[in-house]
VEXSE-165808 format. One record per residue: x, y, z of N, C-alpha, C, CB in turn; residue number from 1. Coordinates in Angstrom, 3 decimals. Atoms other than C-alpha are relative to their C-alpha. Glycine has a CB too. Example, Ala and Ser with C-alpha at 12.3 -4.5 7.8 and 13.67 -1.06 7.14 Angstrom:
# VEXSE-165808
+----------+----------+----------+----------+----------+----------+----------+----------+----------+----------+----------+----------+-----+
!     n_px !     n_py !     n_pz !    ca_px !    ca_py !    ca_pz !     c_px !     c_py !     c_pz !    cb_px !    cb_py !    cb_pz ! seq !
+----------+----------+----------+----------+----------+----------+----------+----------+----------+----------+----------+----------+-----+
!    0.890 !   -1.190 !    0.000 !   12.300 !   -4.500 !    7.800 !    0.900 !    1.200 !    0.000 !   -0.992 !    0.027 !    1.246 !   1 !
!   -0.820 !   -1.190 !   -0.060 !   13.670 !   -1.060 !    7.140 !   -0.770 !    1.090 !    0.730 !    0.414 !    0.462 !   -1.415 !   2 !
+----------+----------+----------+----------+----------+----------+----------+----------+----------+----------+----------+----------+-----+
This chain:
# VEXSE-165808
+----------+----------+----------+----------+----------+----------+----------+----------+----------+----------+----------+----------+-----+
!     n_px !     n_py !     n_pz !    ca_px !    ca_py !    ca_pz !     c_px !     c_py !     c_pz !    cb_px !    cb_py !    cb_pz ! seq !
+----------+----------+----------+----------+----------+----------+----------+----------+----------+----------+----------+----------+-----+
!   -0.122 !    0.257 !   -1.425 !  -72.427 !   26.142 !   73.952 !   -1.397 !    0.043 !    0.615 !    0.953 !    1.035 !    0.683 !   1 !
!    1.307 !    0.075 !   -0.638 !  -75.398 !   25.187 !   76.063 !   -0.162 !    1.117 !    1.020 !   -0.195 !   -1.362 !    0.669 !   2 !
!    0.295 !   -1.057 !   -0.974 !  -77.052 !   27.845 !   78.158 !   -0.001 !   -0.588 !    1.407 !   -1.368 !    0.678 !   -0.309 !   3 !
!   -0.054 !    0.481 !   -1.388 !  -76.412 !   27.526 !   81.904 !   -1.169 !    0.533 !    0.784 !    1.313 !    0.408 !    0.675 !   4 !
!    1.071 !   -0.412 !   -0.887 !  -79.235 !   27.630 !   84.348 !    0.620 !    0.590 !    1.248 !   -0.939 !   -1.184 !    0.346 !   5 !
!   -0.521 !   -0.627 !   -1.205 !  -78.712 !   29.900 !   87.321 !    0.037 !   -0.962 !    1.164 !   -0.825 !    1.205 !    0.361 !   6 !
!   -0.143 !    0.890 !   -1.152 !  -77.469 !   28.087 !   90.375 !   -0.596 !    0.608 !    1.259 !    1.464 !   -0.330 !    0.233 !   7 !
!    0.514 !   -0.703 !   -1.168 !  -78.693 !   30.699 !   92.810 !   -1.379 !    0.552 !   -0.344 !    0.970 !    1.144 !    0.451 !   8 !
!    1.342 !   -0.501 !    0.273 !  -82.384 !   31.513 !   93.049 !   -0.028 !    1.522 !    0.043 !   -1.002 !   -0.576 !    1.004 !   9 !
!    0.155 !   -1.454 !    0.016 !  -83.474 !   35.062 !   92.327 !   -0.330 !    0.505 !    1.409 !   -1.108 !    0.423 !   -1.005 !  10 !
!    0.375 !   -0.401 !   -1.360 !  -84.988 !   35.213 !   95.816 !    1.223 !    0.082 !    0.915 !   -1.024 !   -0.985 !    0.582 !  11 !
!   -1.206 !   -0.009 !   -0.826 !  -81.664 !   34.331 !   97.438 !    0.893 !    1.175 !   -0.376 !    0.769 !   -1.326 !   -0.148 !  12 !
!   -0.821 !   -1.132 !    0.432 !  -79.781 !   36.884 !   95.328 !   -0.554 !    1.314 !    0.536 !    0.080 !    0.049 !   -1.528 !  13 !
!    0.620 !   -1.237 !   -0.475 !  -82.262 !   39.614 !   96.261 !    0.152 !    0.124 !    1.513 !   -1.492 !    0.046 !   -0.393 !  14 !
!   -0.154 !   -0.017 !   -1.464 !  -82.134 !   38.651 !   99.951 !    1.425 !    0.402 !    0.390 !   -0.344 !   -1.388 !    0.598 !  15 !
!   -1.389 !   -0.335 !   -0.308 !  -78.326 !   38.820 !   99.972 !    0.297 !    1.443 !   -0.396 !    0.965 !   -0.966 !   -0.720 !  16 !
!   -0.206 !   -1.391 !    0.423 !  -78.338 !   42.088 !   98.007 !   -0.576 !    0.957 !    1.041 !   -0.652 !    0.256 !   -1.384 !  17 !
!    0.622 !   -0.829 !   -1.044 !  -80.697 !   43.544 !  100.628 !    0.889 !    0.030 !    1.234 !   -1.411 !   -0.535 !    0.367 !  18 !
!   -0.865 !    0.101 !   -1.179 !  -78.438 !   42.313 !  103.418 !    1.282 !    0.820 !   -0.175 !    0.351 !   -1.472 !    0.275 !  19 !
!   -1.251 !   -0.722 !    0.267 !  -75.385 !   43.900 !  101.748 !   -0.236 !    1.460 !   -0.392 !    0.775 !   -0.701 !   -1.103 !  20 !
!    0.321 !   -1.395 !    0.271 !  -77.205 !   47.147 !  100.984 !    0.065 !    0.418 !   -1.457 !    0.900 !    0.848 !    0.766 !  21 !
!   -0.023 !   -0.352 !    1.420 !  -77.180 !   46.973 !   97.185 !   -1.342 !   -0.256 !   -0.684 !    1.090 !   -0.782 !   -0.709 !  22 !
!    1.310 !    0.303 !    0.585 !  -80.854 !   46.134 !   96.695 !   -0.606 !    1.187 !   -0.732 !   -0.951 !   -0.461 !    1.077 !  23 !
!    0.541 !   -1.173 !    0.683 !  -81.708 !   49.709 !   95.699 !    0.562 !    0.116 !   -1.419 !    0.313 !    1.275 !    0.801 !  24 !
!   -0.604 !   -0.010 !    1.337 !  -79.275 !   49.499 !   92.787 !   -0.687 !   -1.044 !   -0.872 !    1.532 !   -0.273 !    0.075 !  25 !
!    0.657 !    1.074 !    0.749 !  -80.810 !   46.185 !   91.704 !   -1.409 !    0.420 !   -0.384 !   -0.034 !   -1.304 !    0.824 !  26 !
!    1.381 !   -0.391 !    0.260 !  -84.332 !   47.567 !   91.998 !   -0.112 !    1.116 !   -1.027 !   -0.659 !    0.428 !    1.279 !  27 !
!    0.124 !   -1.153 !    0.888 !  -83.648 !   50.787 !   90.130 !    0.685 !   -0.204 !   -1.351 !    0.571 !    1.216 !    0.671 !  28 !
!   -0.793 !    0.096 !    1.224 !  -81.039 !   49.765 !   87.533 !    0.224 !   -1.414 !   -0.496 !    1.311 !    0.641 !    0.213 !  29 !
!   -0.193 !    1.391 !    0.397 !  -80.947 !   45.971 !   87.444 !    1.338 !   -0.558 !    0.454 !   -0.118 !   -0.128 !   -1.493 !  30 !
!   -1.209 !    0.680 !   -0.453 !  -78.232 !   43.431 !   88.165 !    1.236 !    0.481 !   -0.736 !   -0.147 !   -1.491 !   -0.173 !  31 !
!   -1.141 !   -0.456 !    0.784 !  -76.000 !   44.818 !   85.408 !    0.687 !    1.221 !    0.570 !   -0.433 !    0.291 !   -1.382 !  32 !
!   -0.563 !   -1.211 !   -0.592 !  -75.440 !   47.998 !   87.414 !    0.743 !   -0.269 !    1.310 !   -1.098 !    1.007 !    0.241 !  33 !
!   -0.668 !    0.337 !   -1.255 !  -74.101 !   46.177 !   90.477 !    1.489 !   -0.168 !   -0.288 !   -0.604 !   -1.301 !    0.641 !  34 !
!   -1.448 !    0.045 !    0.228 !  -70.331 !   46.573 !   90.786 !    0.536 !   -1.428 !    0.133 !    0.726 !    0.930 !    0.990 !  35 !
!   -0.653 !    1.317 !   -0.077 !  -67.998 !   43.609 !   90.366 !    0.306 !   -0.366 !    1.445 !    1.297 !   -0.015 !   -0.832 !  36 !
!   -0.312 !    0.247 !   -1.408 !  -66.942 !   43.980 !   93.983 !   -1.251 !   -0.468 !    0.753 !    0.577 !    1.275 !    0.658 !  37 !
!    1.236 !    0.389 !   -0.677 !  -70.552 !   43.817 !   95.198 !   -0.487 !   -1.371 !   -0.469 !   -1.087 !    1.050 !   -0.239 !  38 !
!    0.367 !    1.334 !    0.502 !  -71.250 !   40.819 !   92.933 !    0.856 !   -1.069 !    0.675 !    0.166 !   -0.073 !   -1.545 !  39 !
!   -0.883 !    0.929 !   -0.693 !  -68.223 !   39.099 !   94.441 !   -0.412 !   -0.205 !    1.442 !    1.422 !    0.490 !   -0.057 !  40 !
!    0.474 !    0.110 !   -1.385 !  -69.527 !   39.870 !   97.921 !   -1.279 !   -0.821 !    0.080 !   -0.234 !    1.391 !    0.598 !  41 !
!    1.233 !    0.786 !    0.035 !  -72.910 !   38.400 !   96.966 !    0.335 !   -1.483 !   -0.143 !   -0.916 !    0.464 !   -1.162 !  42 !
!   -0.404 !    1.394 !    0.201 !  -71.251 !   35.198 !   95.722 !    0.654 !   -0.555 !    1.273 !    0.976 !   -0.115 !   -1.202 !  43 !
!   -0.659 !    0.452 !   -1.232 !  -69.070 !   34.976 !   98.849 !   -1.025 !   -0.292 !    1.090 !    1.007 !    1.057 !    0.492 !  44 !
!    1.048 !    0.203 !   -0.998 !  -72.141 !   35.346 !  101.052 !   -0.811 !   -1.250 !   -0.316 !   -0.920 !    1.226 !    0.071 !  45 !
!    0.747 !    1.194 !    0.398 !  -73.996 !   32.668 !   99.061 !    0.788 !   -1.265 !    0.322 !   -0.333 !    0.048 !   -1.500 !  46 !
!   -0.845 !    1.153 !   -0.333 !  -71.050 !   30.294 !   99.493 !    0.004 !   -0.229 !    1.502 !    1.443 !    0.208 !   -0.512 !  47 !
!    0.045 !    0.106 !   -1.464 !  -71.010 !   31.037 !  103.216 !   -1.301 !   -0.658 !    0.451 !    0.146 !    1.393 !    0.651 !  48 !
!    1.301 !    0.569 !   -0.349 !  -74.732 !   30.229 !  103.437 !   -0.053 !   -1.476 !   -0.371 !   -1.133 !    0.766 !   -0.703 !  49 !
!    0.004 !    1.396 !    0.442 !  -74.286 !   27.008 !  101.422 !    0.859 !   -0.873 !    0.908 !    0.497 !   -0.102 !   -1.444 !  50 !
!   -0.868 !    0.770 !   -0.898 !  -71.403 !   25.901 !  103.633 !   -0.656 !   -0.236 !    1.346 !    1.328 !    0.715 !    0.196 !  51 !
!    0.706 !    0.191 !   -1.270 !  -73.496 !   26.467 !  106.744 !   -1.115 !   -1.017 !   -0.159 !   -0.567 !    1.332 !    0.513 !  52 !
!    1.149 !    0.865 !    0.207 !  -76.472 !   24.641 !  105.251 !    0.412 !   -1.442 !   -0.307 !   -0.857 !    0.543 !   -1.125 !  53 !
!   -0.374 !    1.328 !    0.475 !  -74.671 !   21.716 !  103.612 !    1.331 !   -0.490 !    0.556 !    0.059 !    0.001 !   -1.494 !  54 !
!   -1.308 !    0.357 !   -0.542 !  -71.341 !   21.729 !  105.437 !    1.078 !    0.074 !   -1.049 !   -0.034 !   -1.382 !    0.596 !  55 !
!   -1.106 !   -0.092 !    0.948 !  -67.990 !   22.314 !  103.828 !    0.734 !   -1.322 !   -0.024 !    0.963 !    1.155 !    0.367 !  56 !
!   -0.684 !    1.291 !    0.161 !  -66.091 !   19.345 !  102.461 !    1.481 !    0.155 !    0.093 !   -0.357 !   -0.642 !   -1.317 !  57 !
+----------+----------+----------+----------+----------+----------+----------+----------+----------+----------+----------+----------+-----+
């Protein structure tokens, strides 16, 4: 299976993590330590940003 390139830039992920208050976990323990719930919240926020930027279809 081919490796997938990340769709979300690291900068955007870090910005959203900071906004949601999980940036300290990312900084100290890495992305693997972020809970599934917080990861879901990060993805939801990224989708919200994309919909605002590109419009929802």
